[in-house]
C-alpha angles and dihedrals in degrees: 000000000000143000119223116216124188126191091243097039106041091160095056113111127202116182137164089245104006124048141157105218100245114109142166130218102267098170091115092050092050092049092049091047094049091049086066091055117077119246089238091059092045090052091051090050090050091048089054088057101254132127116263092206115114098359113179127201107226137165107293098018139311130332113221133178090012100288112027117105115206115190124210088252092053092050090053094050125090113251117237096167120144122222119236111200117198097175145341097278111016113052144171122220121197119210095197124321136244108261137191095070136218088052141156116220114206121215128195125192113207132185095357133119127252097270089061091048091048090046090053091051089049093052091047092050091051093053095043092051089067095069094231126164085242114068134172133225128184117226127193101205141026127027123326137194091240126026120199112203138159140247130185115226128150128210117302127183092352095308139091123194114232098183142332140201140152145227133282119281127249087255092066098255124129120253103278105224146041121193119206124193114238094187111122090234089065105052104354129248092293106038117212108240094216091052094046091044091052091052091049090047088054093047091049086054089060091046091059096044111277123133126198108300093229097040088132090062120010089183088077093073102012101045091232141039127061142219112002089201134275115225124189130021135269132050133217115209113210112225114239097027123117127266093217139047115316119205124212103030114156089228099051112132091232137028141149099287095251141088115334132168138159120315122206094271092049088056090052090051093047092050091047092056101031 
């Protein structure tokens, strides 16, 4: 997840899940960034079904599509991920699922301020209100299935990362970490709990296997872009979901930078999987 900042539009947000719809032409930035990434790595990213536009080398691996962290180990593995199609334009893609249901996923917040803790509790309450076989519980000590921690990184190349996570492992466990940016340029000096909670809710969606709802066409919510990539074969249409664009999904690539939770079709998708 990232925020795009231009010199003339410092208030314009671009985020993997939460955007304000002002953008700049960053083709040159993407080309320069990708020139720093080897063709072998870009091919592996493409083979995994992700966009190779604007790939960033970060601690632990490579950041793709704004908020997905792919480790070196994940890039080397063979993808066996199914595709879950919710409609003709906006789609989810699962890269493995959490297994062993019913199951409680523990979450620990470490080294972050109260708004991030409150945002985590908000995201947890929203998931748990759905009555799924997969529920979440925040713990304050010991090990946890998912650890939410912070990093401090300002804007770079017109972008700032708000948060990042990954997909479930082949063993059926959720992705084990979410990183949230504590830099004031990301959420401000007094982060809004609904905003932070919505970002965490989105990143938790990735951790349990959801991809951006409109990964087949980012332009739907972002105003520009295209197909993020669609690895694997097969698609499962969810009965009762639309056959056209669906506004408001919590996993849309772009939004208005504010409060966002599940819409009715998200709830159908969550219940279908969990």
